[in-house]
C-alpha positions in Angstrom: -0.1 -0.2 -0.2 1.5 3.7 -1.3 0.9 6.6 1.3 -1.4 7.8 -1.6 -3.8 5.1 -0.8 -3.4 5.5 3.1 -4.4 9.4 3.1 -7.6 8.8 1.3 -10.4 10.0 3.6 -13.8 7.3 4.0 -16.9 8.2 3.8 -18.6 8.3 7.6 -21.4 5.7 6.9 -20.4 3.6 3.9 -16.5 3.9 3.9 -16.4 5.0 0.5 -13.7 7.6 -1.0 -15.5 10.9 0.1 -15.9 13.4 -2.4 -14.9 16.9 -1.6 -18.6 18.1 -2.6 -20.8 16.2 -0.2 -17.3 15.8 2.1 -17.2 14.4 5.5 -19.5 11.9 3.3 -19.1 10.0 -0.6 -22.5 11.3 -2.6 -25.7 13.3 -1.4 -26.9 10.4 -0.1 -24.6 9.3 2.6 -25.1 13.5 3.5 -29.0 13.0 3.8 -28.8 9.8 5.1 -27.2 11.5 8.1 -28.6 14.3 8.1 -31.7 12.2 8.4 -30.3 10.4 11.8 -30.0 13.3 13.0 -33.6 15.2 12.7 -35.3 12.2 13.8 -33.1 11.9 16.7 -31.0 8.4 16.0 -28.2 10.7 17.1 -28.6 11.8 20.6 -26.0 12.6 23.7 -27.1 10.4 26.7 -27.8 12.5 29.4 -27.9 11.5 33.1 -30.4 13.4 35.4 -28.7 14.5 38.5 -30.3 15.2 41.8 -30.9 19.1 42.8 -28.5 20.3 44.5 -28.9 22.4 47.7 -29.1 26.1 45.9 -32.0 24.1 43.7 -34.0 22.8 46.5 -34.0 26.7 48.1 -34.9 28.3 44.9 -37.9 25.6 44.9 -38.9 26.6 48.2 -38.7 30.4 47.9 -40.7 29.9 44.8 -43.6 27.8 46.6 -43.4 30.3 49.9 -43.7 33.3 47.4 -46.2 32.2 45.5 -48.6 31.2 48.4 -48.1 34.9 49.5 -49.2 36.2 46.2 -51.8 33.6 45.9 -55.5 36.4 45.2 -57.8 33.6 46.2 -56.4 33.5 49.5 -57.7 36.0 52.3 -55.0 37.1 55.0 
């Protein structure tokens, strides 16, 4: 294998030699397939739900307290 053969970049979907016009893909078809995967949510970054920290808890409690005092249906 020559140095030139080693440097040919491949399409990220089908491993064909990529086209400069559609890079990093080899064709419009592969570019459209990749776009479709993004738009339909097939590519997603996994997220772990975090437990609220003390600051978030304090904000939630202060919001509850302020909404109770501003309730127009309750009489003082």
